N, C-alpha and C positions, 0 to 999 in steps of 0.2 A: 602814638597818634592813631586814631581809628581810620578805617577805610573811607568813611564818609567825609572826614575832614581832609583827607588826602585828595579826594576827588574834587572837592570844592576849591582847593588851592591851585588846580590846574588852570592855566590861562589859555585863552584862544589866541592863536597866532595867525594873523591875517597875512596871507601871501600877496605879494605884489603882482598885479595883473600886467602882463606884457602884451602889447598889441602887436600882432604878427602881420596882419594884412589889412588893407583898407581898399575900398572900391567906391569911387564916386558914382552916385546914381540918383535918380529921381524916381520916386515911387508914387504914381498917381493911382491910388487904390480906388478912388471913386469912379474911375473910368472903366474898371473891370465889371463885366456883367456875367451872371451865371443863370442859365435857363434850366429850371427844374423840370424834368420830363416826367409826367405822370401817366404816360401811356401804359406802362407795365402794371399800374394799379387799377386800370379800368375793369378787368374781370372781377377783381376783389370788391371794388366799390359797387358794381352792378349787383353782385350777390348780397351785399349788405342791404341794398334797397329791397331785396326779396326776403330779408330776415334769415339769411344763410351765411355761414362762414366758410371761406376757402383759404387755403394757403398754397404756396408753391413748393415743389419738391426738387431737390438737387439730383441730377442724373448721375453724379459721381459718387456721392456718399449716402443718398436717399434721405437726407435730413429734410424735415418739413418745416417751413418758415411761416409763422403767423405773427404779425402781418407779413406780407410778402417782401422779399428782398431782391435787389438787382443782381447781386453776386453772392455766392456761397463763400463765407469767410474761411472755410476750411479747404475747399477744392479750388476756389477762384473760378468757378464755372457758373454760368447763368442758369438759375433754376427755371425749367421750361415746362413743367407739368403741373397743372392745377389739380388739387385734391380737396375733397370735402373735409372740413374740420368740425368736430363735435362741439356743441354749445356748452358742454360741461368742462370744468377746469378745477385746478387747485391753486391755493395761494402759495406762491414760491417764497416770497418774503414780503414784509410790509414795513411801513414807517408811519409815524403819527404826524398828521398834518393838523395845524391849528388854523381853522377857518373862521373868519369873522363874518357874521351876518350883517349885510349892508344896511338893513332896516333898523335892527335893534342894537347893533354894535357888540353883541354878545359873542364871545369866542367859544367855539366848540372843538372838541377833538374828533378827528375822523381818520380811519385807517386808509392809507393809500397803498395799494397792493400791486405786486408784480404777479400777473396771472400766467399760469402754465396750462394751456389748453391740452386736454387729453389727446394724445396721438401726435403732438407737435414737439419740436426740439428747441423752441425759443420761448421767451416770455415777453409780455407787454404790460405797460402800466395801466391801471384802471382804478375805479372806485367801487366800494361795496355799497350795499343798500344804506341810505342815510340813517336808518334806525339802528344799524349795527353798532354796538358799543366797541370801543377799542379793546376792552378787556376780554371780549368774546372772540376776538380775531386770533387765529393761530396759523402757523406754517403747516401746510398740508390740508387746510380747511377746504372741503368740497364746495364749489360754487357753480352757479349756472347763469348764463346771459339773461339779462332783462332788457328786452327791446323797447324802443320808443314806440308810441302808438302809430305814428306816421313816419316810417323810414324814408329817408331822402337819398340814400346811397352815399353816406359819409360815415366817418368814424364815430360821430356823435349819435348814430343810430343805436348804439349800445349805451343805454343810459347808465347802467351800473350792473353789478353782479349780485344775485341773491344767494344766500347760503342754502344748501340742501342738506338733507340728513346724511350724517357721516356713517358710512358702512363699515368703518374700521371697528373692530371689537375692543372693548375696554380690557386692558391687560390686567387690571386689578381684580376682575371677577373670577 
């Protein structure tokens, strides 16, 4: 008998679940409310309205977060220093999104990328220029912010990212 047929002959044995504790209670989840505080984002949003990028820096480990975070996940300290962030970045990774045009119904492939801004330690999700083909997208691809014409101080002020010339040398030459 081969190993494949031996593996197929094994049966799954379901164990009996034994209830150990119970607790009578009522959970009224719709009565809970959570207030999202955006005051820590105000300097970030104000700079976006001026077509500038900023992130916050952790005083413990010096990591720079773009977009800003409330707490450093490594040190558990509140990042308290605002630093300028360059508008150039690289594609950290990407996935193919299938977007349907609402008017024509035609489906097109578009790369959805995780952007790693130069000088920062985090990534954020974004879109590339609509004319960029998925086949032309690659990890490490240099890109630059493309601002909307009239920024309003929100995350949608960055319309998409434009590819820029790759300064890496071709190893085959």
